[in-house]
All heavy atoms as TSV, in Angstrom:
chain	resi	resn	atom	element	x	y	z
A	1	THR	N	N	-101.689	80.118	-128.523
A	1	THR	CA	C	-100.699	80.526	-127.557
A	1	THR	C	C	-100.735	79.423	-126.422
A	1	THR	O	O	-101.688	78.954	-126.070
A	1	THR	CB	C	-100.966	81.893	-126.954
A	1	THR	OG1	O	-102.201	81.847	-126.270
A	1	THR	CG2	C	-100.915	82.948	-128.133
A	2	THR	N	N	-99.500	79.387	-125.755
A	2	THR	CA	C	-99.485	78.546	-124.632
A	2	THR	C	C	-99.738	79.344	-123.312
A	2	THR	O	O	-99.475	80.487	-123.235
A	2	THR	CB	C	-98.081	77.893	-124.521
A	2	THR	OG1	O	-97.070	78.868	-124.423
A	2	THR	CG2	C	-97.913	76.833	-125.712
A	3	THR	N	N	-100.202	78.708	-122.308
A	3	THR	CA	C	-100.631	79.377	-121.081
A	3	THR	C	C	-99.850	78.802	-119.900
A	3	THR	O	O	-99.964	79.307	-118.898
A	3	THR	CB	C	-102.055	79.264	-120.815
A	3	THR	OG1	O	-102.451	77.810	-120.701
A	3	THR	CG2	C	-102.973	79.877	-121.889
A	4	GLY	N	N	-98.931	77.822	-120.163
A	4	GLY	CA	C	-98.283	77.249	-118.963
A	4	GLY	C	C	-97.129	76.276	-119.492
A	4	GLY	O	O	-96.987	75.908	-120.533
A	5	ASP	N	N	-96.383	75.836	-118.412
A	5	ASP	CA	C	-95.484	74.848	-118.586
A	5	ASP	C	C	-96.048	73.539	-118.205
A	5	ASP	O	O	-96.284	73.224	-117.064
A	5	ASP	CB	C	-94.227	75.169	-117.756
A	5	ASP	CG	C	-93.035	74.232	-117.972
A	5	ASP	OD1	O	-93.176	73.236	-118.628
A	5	ASP	OD2	O	-91.958	74.549	-117.327
A	6	TYR	N	N	-96.128	72.558	-119.170
A	6	TYR	CA	C	-96.805	71.252	-119.024
A	6	TYR	C	C	-95.704	70.129	-118.854
A	6	TYR	O	O	-96.095	69.033	-118.923
A	6	TYR	CB	C	-97.714	71.079	-120.118
A	6	TYR	CG	C	-98.854	71.937	-120.205
A	6	TYR	CD1	C	-98.837	73.006	-121.104
A	6	TYR	CD2	C	-99.882	71.970	-119.241
A	6	TYR	CE1	C	-99.949	73.959	-121.114
A	6	TYR	CE2	C	-100.803	72.850	-119.232
A	6	TYR	CZ	C	-100.910	73.859	-120.181
A	6	TYR	OH	O	-101.883	74.771	-120.174
A	7	ARG	N	N	-94.420	70.603	-118.566
A	7	ARG	CA	C	-93.539	69.520	-118.221
A	7	ARG	C	C	-93.797	68.815	-116.901
A	7	ARG	O	O	-94.267	69.534	-116.026
A	7	ARG	CB	C	-92.098	70.128	-118.309
A	7	ARG	CG	C	-91.637	70.404	-119.722
A	7	ARG	CD	C	-90.521	71.314	-119.724
A	7	ARG	NE	N	-90.156	71.807	-121.081
A	7	ARG	CZ	C	-90.708	72.865	-121.555
A	7	ARG	NH1	N	-91.593	73.587	-120.958
A	7	ARG	NH2	N	-90.409	73.221	-122.894
A	8	LEU	N	N	-93.482	67.540	-116.852
A	8	LEU	CA	C	-93.876	66.806	-115.670
A	8	LEU	C	C	-92.889	67.021	-114.516
A	8	LEU	O	O	-91.641	67.228	-114.730
A	8	LEU	CB	C	-93.849	65.379	-115.893
A	8	LEU	CG	C	-94.896	64.838	-116.909
A	8	LEU	CD1	C	-94.731	63.403	-117.193
A	8	LEU	CD2	C	-96.260	65.173	-116.500
A	9	GLN	N	N	-93.408	67.254	-113.282
A	9	GLN	CA	C	-92.633	67.353	-112.087
A	9	GLN	C	C	-92.256	65.950	-111.556
A	9	GLN	O	O	-92.979	65.018	-111.948
A	9	GLN	CB	C	-93.289	68.124	-110.957
A	9	GLN	CG	C	-93.712	69.605	-111.478
A	9	GLN	CD	C	-92.519	70.429	-111.764
A	9	GLN	OE1	O	-91.502	70.325	-110.947
A	9	GLN	NE2	N	-92.547	71.103	-112.863
A	10	ALA	N	N	-91.293	65.925	-110.775
A	10	ALA	CA	C	-90.800	64.522	-110.301
A	10	ALA	C	C	-91.876	63.780	-109.572
A	10	ALA	O	O	-91.949	62.545	-109.712
A	10	ALA	CB	C	-89.597	64.732	-109.352
A	11	TRP	N	N	-92.813	64.464	-108.982
A	11	TRP	CA	C	-93.895	63.831	-108.117
A	11	TRP	C	C	-95.106	63.419	-108.890
A	11	TRP	O	O	-96.049	62.926	-108.413
A	11	TRP	CB	C	-94.261	64.631	-106.931
A	11	TRP	CG	C	-94.693	65.932	-107.279
A	11	TRP	CD1	C	-95.926	66.332	-107.645
A	11	TRP	CD2	C	-93.904	67.202	-107.433
A	11	TRP	NE1	N	-96.047	67.719	-108.046
A	11	TRP	CE2	C	-94.759	68.214	-107.841
A	11	TRP	CE3	C	-92.472	67.476	-107.263
A	11	TRP	CZ2	C	-94.273	69.452	-108.044
A	11	TRP	CZ3	C	-92.092	68.763	-107.451
A	11	TRP	CH2	C	-92.938	69.786	-107.871
A	12	SER	N	N	-95.139	63.789	-110.267
A	12	SER	CA	C	-96.339	63.592	-110.965
A	12	SER	C	C	-96.676	62.177	-111.158
A	12	SER	O	O	-95.696	61.267	-111.393
A	12	SER	CB	C	-96.124	64.228	-112.338
A	12	SER	OG	O	-97.224	63.841	-113.278
A	13	PRO	N	N	-97.883	61.726	-111.115
A	13	PRO	CA	C	-98.185	60.318	-111.323
A	13	PRO	C	C	-98.157	59.909	-112.823
A	13	PRO	O	O	-98.241	58.751	-113.116
A	13	PRO	CB	C	-99.695	60.160	-110.705
A	13	PRO	CG	C	-100.268	61.595	-110.811
A	13	PRO	CD	C	-98.979	62.452	-110.533
A	14	ALA	N	N	-97.929	60.843	-113.670
A	14	ALA	CA	C	-97.769	60.582	-115.100
A	14	ALA	C	C	-96.386	60.183	-115.500
A	14	ALA	O	O	-96.239	59.745	-116.620
A	14	ALA	CB	C	-98.315	61.830	-115.849
A	15	VAL	N	N	-95.427	60.361	-114.580
A	15	VAL	CA	C	-94.056	59.931	-114.864
A	15	VAL	C	C	-93.974	58.468	-114.897
A	15	VAL	O	O	-94.500	57.753	-113.984
A	15	VAL	CB	C	-93.071	60.476	-113.869
A	15	VAL	CG1	C	-91.760	59.929	-114.059
A	15	VAL	CG2	C	-93.071	62.029	-113.928
A	16	ASP	N	N	-93.444	57.790	-115.995
A	16	ASP	CA	C	-93.351	56.307	-116.164
A	16	ASP	C	C	-94.675	55.684	-116.064
A	16	ASP	O	O	-94.723	54.483	-115.498
A	16	ASP	CB	C	-92.325	55.788	-115.150
A	16	ASP	CG	C	-90.829	55.995	-115.505
A	16	ASP	OD1	O	-90.680	56.695	-116.583
A	16	ASP	OD2	O	-89.953	55.584	-114.851
A	17	ALA	N	N	-95.685	56.349	-116.464
A	17	ALA	CA	C	-97.079	55.733	-116.299
A	17	ALA	C	C	-97.638	55.406	-117.652
A	17	ALA	O	O	-98.895	55.002	-117.797
A	17	ALA	CB	C	-97.986	56.700	-115.639
A	18	GLY	N	N	-96.957	55.552	-118.739
A	18	GLY	CA	C	-97.550	55.235	-120.087
A	18	GLY	C	C	-97.231	53.757	-120.399
A	18	GLY	O	O	-96.892	52.981	-119.713
A	19	LEU	N	N	-97.606	53.559	-121.742
A	19	LEU	CA	C	-97.412	52.110	-122.319
A	19	LEU	C	C	-96.418	52.213	-123.458
A	19	LEU	O	O	-96.788	52.813	-124.505
A	19	LEU	CB	C	-98.756	51.660	-122.784
A	19	LEU	CG	C	-98.908	50.256	-123.302
A	19	LEU	CD1	C	-98.388	49.215	-122.213
A	19	LEU	CD2	C	-100.188	49.930	-123.779
A	20	ASN	N	N	-95.188	51.672	-123.225
A	20	ASN	CA	C	-94.171	51.706	-124.307
A	20	ASN	C	C	-94.744	51.291	-125.667
A	20	ASN	O	O	-94.336	51.803	-126.662
A	20	ASN	CB	C	-92.976	50.937	-123.809
A	20	ASN	CG	C	-92.290	51.703	-122.822
A	20	ASN	OD1	O	-92.522	52.833	-122.403
A	20	ASN	ND2	N	-91.257	50.998	-122.191
A	21	ALA	N	N	-95.513	50.148	-125.585
A	21	ALA	CA	C	-95.956	49.656	-126.842
A	21	ALA	C	C	-96.895	50.527	-127.744
A	21	ALA	O	O	-97.123	50.314	-128.848
A	21	ALA	CB	C	-96.740	48.225	-126.620
A	22	ALA	N	N	-97.395	51.530	-127.014
A	22	ALA	CA	C	-98.263	52.516	-127.684
A	22	ALA	C	C	-97.556	53.658	-128.416
A	22	ALA	O	O	-98.180	54.384	-129.095
A	22	ALA	CB	C	-99.249	53.102	-126.650
A	23	VAL	N	N	-96.267	53.699	-128.099
A	23	VAL	CA	C	-95.507	54.810	-128.738
A	23	VAL	C	C	-95.042	54.237	-130.207
A	23	VAL	O	O	-94.417	53.284	-130.282
A	23	VAL	CB	C	-94.191	55.030	-127.959
A	23	VAL	CG1	C	-93.393	56.140	-128.598
A	23	VAL	CG2	C	-94.595	55.504	-126.578
A	24	PRO	N	N	-95.448	55.050	-131.244
A	24	PRO	CA	C	-94.989	54.604	-132.574
A	24	PRO	C	C	-93.440	54.565	-132.694
A	24	PRO	O	O	-92.783	55.400	-132.037
A	24	PRO	CB	C	-95.612	55.688	-133.555
A	24	PRO	CG	C	-96.627	56.236	-132.659
A	24	PRO	CD	C	-96.280	56.205	-131.298
A	25	VAL	N	N	-92.970	53.617	-133.499
A	25	VAL	CA	C	-91.530	53.531	-133.528
A	25	VAL	C	C	-90.817	54.676	-134.095
A	25	VAL	O	O	-89.671	54.884	-133.994
A	25	VAL	CB	C	-91.090	52.254	-134.415
A	25	VAL	CG1	C	-91.636	50.961	-133.685
A	25	VAL	CG2	C	-91.753	52.246	-135.782
A	26	THR	N	N	-91.595	55.523	-134.844
A	26	THR	CA	C	-91.050	56.758	-135.405
A	26	THR	C	C	-90.971	57.836	-134.424
A	26	THR	O	O	-90.284	58.910	-134.735
A	26	THR	CB	C	-91.909	57.233	-136.632
A	26	THR	OG1	O	-93.250	57.377	-136.172
A	26	THR	CG2	C	-91.891	56.234	-137.744
A	27	VAL	N	N	-91.582	57.720	-133.256
A	27	VAL	CA	C	-91.466	58.811	-132.288
A	27	VAL	C	C	-90.355	58.453	-131.307
A	27	VAL	O	O	-90.547	57.559	-130.474
A	27	VAL	CB	C	-92.894	58.908	-131.509
A	27	VAL	CG1	C	-92.799	59.893	-130.393
A	27	VAL	CG2	C	-94.032	59.202	-132.414
A	28	THR	N	N	-89.313	59.226	-131.435
A	28	THR	CA	C	-88.059	58.775	-130.609
A	28	THR	C	C	-87.779	60.052	-129.785
A	28	THR	O	O	-86.891	59.920	-128.837
A	28	THR	CB	C	-86.876	58.598	-131.428
A	28	THR	OG1	O	-86.573	59.729	-132.367
A	28	THR	CG2	C	-87.160	57.307	-132.374
A	29	LYS	N	N	-88.403	61.214	-129.928
A	29	LYS	CA	C	-88.145	62.445	-129.035
A	29	LYS	C	C	-89.454	63.017	-128.649
A	29	LYS	O	O	-90.454	62.928	-129.238
A	29	LYS	CB	C	-87.309	63.401	-129.907
A	29	LYS	CG	C	-85.995	62.768	-130.470
A	29	LYS	CD	C	-84.971	63.821	-130.647
A	29	LYS	CE	C	-83.731	63.148	-131.076
A	29	LYS	NZ	N	-82.905	62.576	-130.027
A	30	ASP	N	N	-89.289	63.816	-127.443
A	30	ASP	CA	C	-90.463	64.536	-127.001
A	30	ASP	C	C	-90.584	65.907	-127.635
A	30	ASP	O	O	-89.692	66.235	-128.570
A	30	ASP	CB	C	-90.526	64.601	-125.508
A	30	ASP	CG	C	-89.431	65.418	-124.927
A	30	ASP	OD1	O	-88.604	66.077	-125.638
A	30	ASP	OD2	O	-89.347	65.441	-123.628
A	31	LEU	N	N	-91.448	66.813	-127.196
A	31	LEU	CA	C	-91.496	68.103	-127.830
A	31	LEU	C	C	-90.291	68.977	-127.558
A	31	LEU	O	O	-90.012	69.969	-128.341
A	31	LEU	CB	C	-92.715	68.929	-127.341
A	31	LEU	CG	C	-94.060	68.324	-127.943
A	31	LEU	CD1	C	-95.216	69.306	-127.369
A	31	LEU	CD2	C	-94.033	68.340	-129.416
A	32	ASP	N	N	-89.469	68.642	-126.567
A	32	ASP	CA	C	-88.229	69.432	-126.297
A	32	ASP	C	C	-87.021	68.882	-127.074
A	32	ASP	O	O	-85.936	69.430	-127.082
A	32	ASP	CB	C	-87.849	69.319	-124.843
A	32	ASP	CG	C	-88.675	70.442	-124.018
A	32	ASP	OD1	O	-89.182	71.417	-124.633
A	32	ASP	OD2	O	-88.762	70.211	-122.793
A	33	GLY	N	N	-87.188	67.672	-127.799
A	33	GLY	CA	C	-86.239	67.126	-128.520
A	33	GLY	C	C	-85.394	66.073	-127.744
A	33	GLY	O	O	-84.377	65.571	-128.117
A	34	ASN	N	N	-85.874	65.824	-126.443
A	34	ASN	CA	C	-85.292	64.812	-125.529
A	34	ASN	C	C	-85.644	63.417	-125.918
A	34	ASN	O	O	-86.788	63.267	-126.546
A	34	ASN	CB	C	-85.606	65.145	-124.087
A	34	ASN	CG	C	-84.959	66.353	-123.784
A	34	ASN	OD1	O	-83.782	66.656	-123.923
A	34	ASN	ND2	N	-85.750	67.252	-123.002
A	35	PRO	N	N	-84.951	62.367	-125.577
A	35	PRO	CA	C	-85.375	61.014	-125.828
A	35	PRO	C	C	-86.770	60.745	-125.337
A	35	PRO	O	O	-87.112	61.264	-124.142
A	35	PRO	CB	C	-84.282	60.204	-125.040
A	35	PRO	CG	C	-83.155	61.013	-124.974
A	35	PRO	CD	C	-83.578	62.478	-124.888
A	36	ARG	N	N	-87.557	60.146	-126.061
A	36	ARG	CA	C	-88.987	59.833	-125.700
A	36	ARG	C	C	-89.198	58.911	-124.515
A	36	ARG	O	O	-89.999	59.065	-123.696
A	36	ARG	CB	C	-89.809	59.492	-126.936
A	36	ARG	CG	C	-91.226	59.361	-126.575
A	36	ARG	CD	C	-91.785	60.581	-126.090
A	36	ARG	NE	N	-93.232	60.563	-125.642
A	36	ARG	CZ	C	-93.738	61.168	-124.726
A	36	ARG	NH1	N	-93.037	62.052	-124.057
A	36	ARG	NH2	N	-95.018	60.981	-124.482
A	37	ILE	N	N	-88.422	57.793	-124.547
A	37	ILE	CA	C	-88.615	56.842	-123.463
A	37	ILE	C	C	-87.423	56.727	-122.604
A	37	ILE	O	O	-86.335	56.241	-122.976
A	37	ILE	CB	C	-89.019	55.482	-124.025
A	37	ILE	CG1	C	-90.269	55.476	-124.883
A	37	ILE	CG2	C	-89.191	54.407	-122.914
A	37	ILE	CD1	C	-90.611	54.201	-125.594
A	38	VAL	N	N	-87.471	57.254	-121.372
A	38	VAL	CA	C	-86.372	57.190	-120.424
A	38	VAL	C	C	-86.893	56.826	-119.027
A	38	VAL	O	O	-88.120	56.761	-118.845
A	38	VAL	CB	C	-85.602	58.562	-120.397
A	38	VAL	CG1	C	-85.018	58.927	-121.581
A	38	VAL	CG2	C	-86.490	59.619	-119.883
A	39	ASP	N	N	-86.018	56.492	-118.144
A	39	ASP	CA	C	-86.355	56.175	-116.884
A	39	ASP	C	C	-86.544	57.416	-115.957
A	39	ASP	O	O	-85.539	57.937	-115.526
A	39	ASP	CB	C	-85.197	55.208	-116.260
A	39	ASP	CG	C	-85.598	54.881	-114.776
A	39	ASP	OD1	O	-86.669	55.112	-114.316
A	39	ASP	OD2	O	-84.648	54.261	-114.144
A	40	GLY	N	N	-87.746	57.827	-115.942
A	40	GLY	CA	C	-88.034	59.150	-115.247
A	40	GLY	C	C	-88.035	59.102	-113.757
A	40	GLY	O	O	-88.003	60.114	-113.104
A	41	THR	N	N	-88.074	57.966	-113.206
A	41	THR	CA	C	-88.099	57.739	-111.762
A	41	THR	C	C	-86.841	57.239	-111.157
A	41	THR	O	O	-86.718	57.217	-109.942
A	41	THR	CB	C	-89.247	56.788	-111.312
A	41	THR	OG1	O	-88.970	55.585	-111.918
A	41	THR	CG2	C	-90.670	57.326	-111.755
A	42	GLY	N	N	-85.966	56.876	-111.961
A	42	GLY	CA	C	-84.709	56.334	-111.487
A	42	GLY	C	C	-84.759	54.993	-110.834
A	42	GLY	O	O	-83.839	54.598	-110.104
A	43	ASP	N	N	-85.729	54.243	-111.243
A	43	ASP	CA	C	-85.860	52.834	-110.746
A	43	ASP	C	C	-85.268	51.749	-111.603
A	43	ASP	O	O	-85.448	50.495	-111.268
A	43	ASP	CB	C	-87.380	52.557	-110.469
A	43	ASP	CG	C	-88.161	52.377	-111.704
A	43	ASP	OD1	O	-87.643	52.699	-112.839
A	43	ASP	OD2	O	-89.438	52.218	-111.575
A	44	GLY	N	N	-84.612	52.209	-112.656
A	44	GLY	CA	C	-83.954	51.173	-113.563
A	44	GLY	C	C	-84.857	50.621	-114.678
A	44	GLY	O	O	-84.388	49.813	-115.434
A	45	SER	N	N	-86.092	51.208	-114.826
A	45	SER	CA	C	-86.993	50.700	-115.745
A	45	SER	C	C	-87.437	51.959	-116.637
A	45	SER	O	O	-88.038	52.849	-116.095
A	45	SER	CB	C	-88.277	50.055	-115.250
A	45	SER	OG	O	-89.085	49.640	-116.181
A	46	ALA	N	N	-87.110	51.913	-117.964
A	46	ALA	CA	C	-87.506	52.996	-118.828
A	46	ALA	C	C	-88.924	52.751	-119.382
A	46	ALA	O	O	-89.198	51.915	-120.075
A	46	ALA	CB	C	-86.535	53.139	-119.953
A	47	VAL	N	N	-89.845	53.655	-118.856
A	47	VAL	CA	C	-91.275	53.675	-119.267
A	47	VAL	C	C	-91.658	54.926	-119.731
A	47	VAL	O	O	-91.318	56.045	-119.084
A	47	VAL	CB	C	-92.161	53.152	-118.107
A	47	VAL	CG1	C	-93.619	53.204	-118.511
A	47	VAL	CG2	C	-91.705	51.762	-117.591
A	48	VAL	N	N	-92.314	55.038	-120.813
A	48	VAL	CA	C	-92.721	56.357	-121.363
A	48	VAL	C	C	-93.644	57.083	-120.468
A	48	VAL	O	O	-94.450	56.462	-119.721
A	48	VAL	CB	C	-93.414	56.224	-122.786
A	48	VAL	CG1	C	-94.791	55.520	-122.557
A	48	VAL	CG2	C	-93.534	57.466	-123.555
A	49	ASP	N	N	-93.546	58.414	-120.388
A	49	ASP	CA	C	-94.373	59.183	-119.543
A	49	ASP	C	C	-95.605	59.536	-120.300
A	49	ASP	O	O	-95.668	59.586	-121.640
A	49	ASP	CB	C	-93.675	60.564	-119.198
A	49	ASP	CG	C	-92.478	60.414	-118.392
A	49	ASP	OD1	O	-92.299	59.358	-117.760
A	49	ASP	OD2	O	-91.736	61.405	-118.278
A	50	MET	N	N	-96.671	59.946	-119.644
A	50	MET	CA	C	-97.892	60.392	-120.197
A	50	MET	C	C	-97.788	61.821	-120.527
A	50	MET	O	O	-97.354	62.584	-119.645
A	50	MET	CB	C	-99.108	60.083	-119.242
A	50	MET	CG	C	-99.293	58.575	-119.029
A	50	MET	SD	S	-100.520	58.210	-117.912
A	50	MET	CE	C	-102.056	58.608	-118.885
A	51	GLY	N	N	-98.082	62.284	-121.667
A	51	GLY	CA	C	-98.023	63.635	-121.973
A	51	GLY	C	C	-97.069	63.954	-123.066
A	51	GLY	O	O	-96.371	63.000	-123.634
A	52	ALA	N	N	-96.811	65.246	-123.465
A	52	ALA	CA	C	-95.950	65.560	-124.649
A	52	ALA	C	C	-94.479	65.665	-124.241
A	52	ALA	O	O	-93.623	65.661	-125.119
A	52	ALA	CB	C	-96.418	66.900	-125.189
A	53	TYR	N	N	-94.187	65.727	-122.944
A	53	TYR	CA	C	-92.797	65.879	-122.469
A	53	TYR	C	C	-92.438	64.612	-121.685
A	53	TYR	O	O	-93.254	64.196	-120.780
A	53	TYR	CB	C	-92.677	67.120	-121.682
A	53	TYR	CG	C	-92.987	68.368	-122.397
A	53	TYR	CD1	C	-94.314	69.011	-122.243
A	53	TYR	CD2	C	-92.148	68.950	-123.326
A	53	TYR	CE1	C	-94.551	70.044	-123.023
A	53	TYR	CE2	C	-92.360	70.071	-124.001
A	53	TYR	CZ	C	-93.664	70.712	-123.881
A	53	TYR	OH	O	-93.915	71.798	-124.494
A	54	GLU	N	N	-91.107	64.199	-121.861
A	54	GLU	CA	C	-90.603	63.027	-121.006
A	54	GLU	C	C	-89.781	63.657	-119.951
A	54	GLU	O	O	-89.002	64.510	-120.023
A	54	GLU	CB	C	-89.685	62.229	-121.941
A	54	GLU	CG	C	-89.338	60.901	-121.375
A	54	GLU	CD	C	-90.473	59.943	-121.395
A	54	GLU	OE1	O	-91.464	60.054	-122.061
A	54	GLU	OE2	O	-90.301	58.950	-120.738
A	55	ARG	N	N	-90.073	63.206	-118.749
A	55	ARG	CA	C	-89.346	63.707	-117.575
A	55	ARG	C	C	-87.944	63.214	-117.601
A	55	ARG	O	O	-87.594	62.041	-117.749
A	55	ARG	CB	C	-89.983	63.064	-116.277
A	55	ARG	CG	C	-89.291	63.302	-114.991
A	55	ARG	CD	C	-89.569	64.706	-114.480
A	55	ARG	NE	N	-88.831	64.954	-113.229
A	55	ARG	CZ	C	-88.306	66.211	-112.882
A	55	ARG	NH1	N	-88.698	67.184	-113.633
A	55	ARG	NH2	N	-87.626	66.293	-111.777
A	56	GLN	N	N	-87.026	64.201	-117.614
A	56	GLN	CA	C	-85.601	63.930	-117.783
A	56	GLN	C	C	-84.940	64.098	-116.372
A	56	GLN	O	O	-85.168	65.069	-115.644
A	56	GLN	CB	C	-84.955	64.971	-118.770
A	56	GLN	CG	C	-85.542	64.887	-120.119
A	56	GLN	CD	C	-85.329	63.671	-120.903
A	56	GLN	OE1	O	-84.297	63.180	-120.898
A	56	GLN	NE2	N	-86.391	63.196	-121.486
A	57	ILE	N	N	-84.181	62.978	-115.886
A	57	ILE	CA	C	-83.437	63.229	-114.680
A	57	ILE	C	C	-81.997	63.104	-114.966
A	57	ILE	O	O	-81.527	62.441	-115.931
A	57	ILE	CB	C	-83.937	62.048	-113.584
A	57	ILE	CG1	C	-83.593	60.609	-114.192
A	57	ILE	CG2	C	-85.376	62.144	-113.343
A	57	ILE	CD1	C	-83.772	59.554	-113.117
A	58	SER	N	N	-81.267	63.658	-114.187
A	58	SER	CA	C	-79.827	63.745	-114.366
A	58	SER	C	C	-79.162	62.738	-113.325
A	58	SER	O	O	-79.500	62.971	-112.139
A	58	SER	CB	C	-79.258	65.124	-114.181
A	58	SER	OG	O	-77.906	65.190	-114.147
A	59	LEU	N	N	-78.389	61.908	-113.718
A	59	LEU	CA	C	-77.626	61.047	-112.834
A	59	LEU	C	C	-76.151	61.377	-112.804
A	59	LEU	O	O	-75.330	60.515	-112.654
A	59	LEU	CB	C	-77.900	59.676	-113.236
A	59	LEU	CG	C	-79.253	59.097	-113.215
A	59	LEU	CD1	C	-79.418	57.642	-113.678
A	59	LEU	CD2	C	-79.820	59.179	-111.847
A	60	LYS	N	N	-75.918	62.696	-113.023
A	60	LYS	CA	C	-74.539	63.124	-113.010
A	60	LYS	C	C	-73.894	63.036	-111.625
A	60	LYS	O	O	-74.515	63.234	-110.614
A	60	LYS	CB	C	-74.471	64.622	-113.384
A	60	LYS	CG	C	-74.888	64.847	-114.825
A	60	LYS	CD	C	-74.813	66.418	-115.142
A	60	LYS	CE	C	-75.426	66.659	-116.508
A	60	LYS	NZ	N	-75.483	68.083	-116.808
A	61	ARG	N	N	-72.670	62.673	-111.675
A	61	ARG	CA	C	-72.000	62.530	-110.448
A	61	ARG	C	C	-70.878	63.661	-110.309
A	61	ARG	O	O	-70.333	64.069	-111.286
A	61	ARG	CB	C	-71.203	61.116	-110.315
A	61	ARG	CG	C	-72.249	59.993	-110.351
A	61	ARG	CD	C	-71.527	58.730	-109.907
A	61	ARG	NE	N	-72.627	57.700	-109.805
A	61	ARG	CZ	C	-72.620	56.566	-110.281
A	61	ARG	NH1	N	-71.561	56.221	-110.956
A	61	ARG	NH2	N	-73.557	55.774	-110.061
A	62	VAL	N	N	-70.800	64.109	-109.142
A	62	VAL	CA	C	-69.898	65.261	-108.848
A	62	VAL	C	C	-68.708	64.652	-108.093
A	62	VAL	O	O	-68.915	64.048	-106.945
A	62	VAL	CB	C	-70.513	66.348	-108.082
A	62	VAL	CG1	C	-69.486	67.436	-107.678
A	62	VAL	CG2	C	-71.660	66.864	-108.877
A	63	TYR	N	N	-67.542	64.828	-108.513
A	63	TYR	CA	C	-66.349	64.301	-107.817
A	63	TYR	C	C	-65.548	65.503	-107.205
A	63	TYR	O	O	-65.221	66.460	-108.019
A	63	TYR	CB	C	-65.494	63.544	-108.813
A	63	TYR	CG	C	-66.087	62.324	-109.305
A	63	TYR	CD1	C	-66.694	62.244	-110.509
A	63	TYR	CD2	C	-66.055	61.110	-108.536
A	63	TYR	CE1	C	-67.329	61.129	-110.971
A	63	TYR	CE2	C	-66.682	59.968	-108.975
A	63	TYR	CZ	C	-67.310	59.910	-110.166
A	63	TYR	OH	O	-68.038	58.807	-110.724
A	64	LEU	N	N	-65.463	65.509	-105.965
A	64	LEU	CA	C	-64.752	66.603	-105.270
A	64	LEU	C	C	-63.203	66.169	-105.218
A	64	LEU	O	O	-62.871	65.061	-105.016
A	64	LEU	CB	C	-65.318	66.750	-103.926
A	64	LEU	CG	C	-66.803	67.144	-103.924
A	64	LEU	CD1	C	-67.316	67.303	-102.526
A	64	LEU	CD2	C	-66.976	68.405	-104.637
A	65	PRO	N	N	-62.313	67.190	-105.221
A	65	PRO	CA	C	-60.914	66.910	-105.096
A	65	PRO	C	C	-60.615	66.369	-103.745
A	65	PRO	O	O	-61.144	66.869	-102.741
A	65	PRO	CB	C	-60.283	68.222	-105.383
A	65	PRO	CG	C	-61.304	69.329	-105.202
A	65	PRO	CD	C	-62.631	68.620	-105.443
A	66	LEU	N	N	-59.665	65.549	-103.632
A	66	LEU	CA	C	-59.203	64.949	-102.450
A	66	LEU	C	C	-57.969	65.843	-101.990
A	66	LEU	O	O	-57.059	66.050	-102.692
A	66	LEU	CB	C	-58.756	63.479	-102.504
A	66	LEU	CG	C	-58.138	62.860	-101.252
A	66	LEU	CD1	C	-59.162	62.887	-100.227
A	66	LEU	CD2	C	-57.584	61.469	-101.598
A	67	VAL	N	N	-58.087	66.379	-100.770
A	67	VAL	CA	C	-56.975	67.219	-100.280
A	67	VAL	C	C	-56.335	66.493	-99.033
A	67	VAL	O	O	-57.087	66.145	-98.195
A	67	VAL	CB	C	-57.543	68.606	-99.783
A	67	VAL	CG1	C	-56.363	69.374	-99.186
A	67	VAL	CG2	C	-58.268	69.250	-100.951
A	68	VAL	N	N	-55.086	66.274	-99.249
A	68	VAL	CA	C	-54.372	65.511	-98.240
A	68	VAL	C	C	-53.495	66.446	-97.562
A	68	VAL	O	O	-52.523	67.205	-98.279
A	68	VAL	CB	C	-53.540	64.312	-98.775
A	68	VAL	CG1	C	-52.786	63.593	-97.685
A	68	VAL	CG2	C	-54.535	63.379	-99.421
A	69	ARG	N	N	-53.472	66.578	-96.269
A	69	ARG	CA	C	-52.611	67.513	-95.497
A	69	ARG	C	C	-51.686	66.736	-94.718
A	69	ARG	O	O	-51.960	65.758	-94.043
A	69	ARG	CB	C	-53.317	68.465	-94.581
A	69	ARG	CG	C	-54.232	69.381	-95.506
A	69	ARG	CD	C	-54.965	70.356	-94.622
A	69	ARG	NE	N	-55.869	71.238	-95.436
A	69	ARG	CZ	C	-56.592	72.117	-95.082
A	69	ARG	NH1	N	-56.523	72.474	-93.794
A	69	ARG	NH2	N	-57.324	72.739	-95.808
A	70	ASP	N	N	-50.365	67.180	-94.627
A	70	ASP	CA	C	-49.420	66.514	-93.884
A	70	ASP	C	C	-49.569	66.888	-92.329
A	70	ASP	O	O	-49.615	68.036	-92.117
A	70	ASP	CB	C	-48.045	66.908	-94.310
A	70	ASP	CG	C	-46.915	65.872	-93.983
A	70	ASP	OD1	O	-47.342	64.823	-93.558
A	70	ASP	OD2	O	-45.806	66.240	-94.181
A	71	ALA	N	N	-49.717	65.917	-91.472
A	71	ALA	CA	C	-50.122	66.290	-90.077
A	71	ALA	C	C	-48.822	66.582	-89.241
A	71	ALA	O	O	-47.780	66.138	-89.416
A	71	ALA	CB	C	-50.889	65.203	-89.422
């Protein structure tokens, strides 16, 4: 049985702290089914995280509608 959630938090020193060359080419997903090597810190460099889960960040942009009022 599992006793906790072992997914990495944004501040974890294990985010982007692994060695990409150590990941077998057949391992493309983490235990959640997410891509295994992603940029977990948002610095533009995709480095594997240490542990079974890869930190996923969302870079979604929200566009608000422009409202123009006649003065």
